[in-house]
C-alpha angles and dihedrals in degrees: 000000000000123000088249093050090050091052092051093049092048091051091048092052093048089053098044132156084027122073113262124215140183145128134272109213119196121201135162089270092056138272130306134190120226111193118218136206118250108227095176119137087224101037095167089062107027142019129222125177123208111247091234 
Protein backbone atom coordinates (compact mmCIF):
# COMPACT_ATOMS: atom_id res chain seq x y z
CA UNK A 1 0.00 0.00 0.00
CA UNK A 2 1.36 3.42 -0.92
CA UNK A 3 1.73 6.33 1.52
CA UNK A 4 -1.14 8.11 -0.26
CA UNK A 5 -3.40 5.07 0.03
CA UNK A 6 -2.54 4.77 3.72
CA UNK A 7 -3.43 8.44 4.29
CA UNK A 8 -6.78 8.01 2.51
CA UNK A 9 -7.61 4.88 4.51
CA UNK A 10 -6.66 6.52 7.82
CA UNK A 11 -8.85 9.53 7.02
CA UNK A 12 -11.77 7.27 6.06
CA UNK A 13 -11.46 5.37 9.34
CA UNK A 14 -11.43 8.63 11.34
CA UNK A 15 -14.59 9.83 9.55
CA UNK A 16 -16.55 6.57 9.73
CA UNK A 17 -19.44 6.03 9.65
CA UNK A 18 -19.65 9.30 7.66
CA UNK A 19 -18.32 9.51 4.12
CA UNK A 20 -14.80 10.91 3.84
CA UNK A 21 -13.59 13.14 1.03
CA UNK A 22 -10.40 14.78 -0.14
CA UNK A 23 -8.07 15.38 -3.05
CA UNK A 24 -5.08 13.49 -4.39
CA UNK A 25 -2.68 15.94 -6.00
CA UNK A 26 0.06 14.72 -8.28
CA UNK A 27 3.15 16.80 -8.94
CA UNK A 28 6.62 16.06 -10.30
CA UNK A 29 7.77 15.49 -6.70
CA UNK A 30 5.11 12.81 -6.16
CA UNK A 31 1.53 12.68 -4.97
CA UNK A 32 -0.10 13.89 -1.78
CA UNK A 33 -3.51 13.45 -0.18
CA UNK A 34 -5.33 16.49 1.18
CA UNK A 35 -8.25 15.42 3.41
CA UNK A 36 -11.44 17.42 3.12
CA UNK A 37 -14.37 18.10 5.44
CA UNK A 38 -17.71 16.54 4.59
CA UNK A 39 -20.35 19.27 4.95
CA UNK A 40 -23.23 17.12 3.68
CA UNK A 41 -26.51 17.29 5.56
CA UNK A 42 -26.52 13.47 5.34
CA UNK A 43 -22.83 12.61 5.85
CA UNK A 44 -23.44 8.90 6.33
CA UNK A 45 -24.91 8.62 2.83
CA UNK A 46 -23.31 11.44 0.80
CA UNK A 47 -20.32 13.71 0.77
CA UNK A 48 -20.14 17.37 -0.08
CA UNK A 49 -17.08 19.57 0.06
CA UNK A 50 -17.16 23.31 0.65
CA UNK A 51 -16.02 25.26 -2.43
CA UNK A 52 -13.32 27.06 -0.46
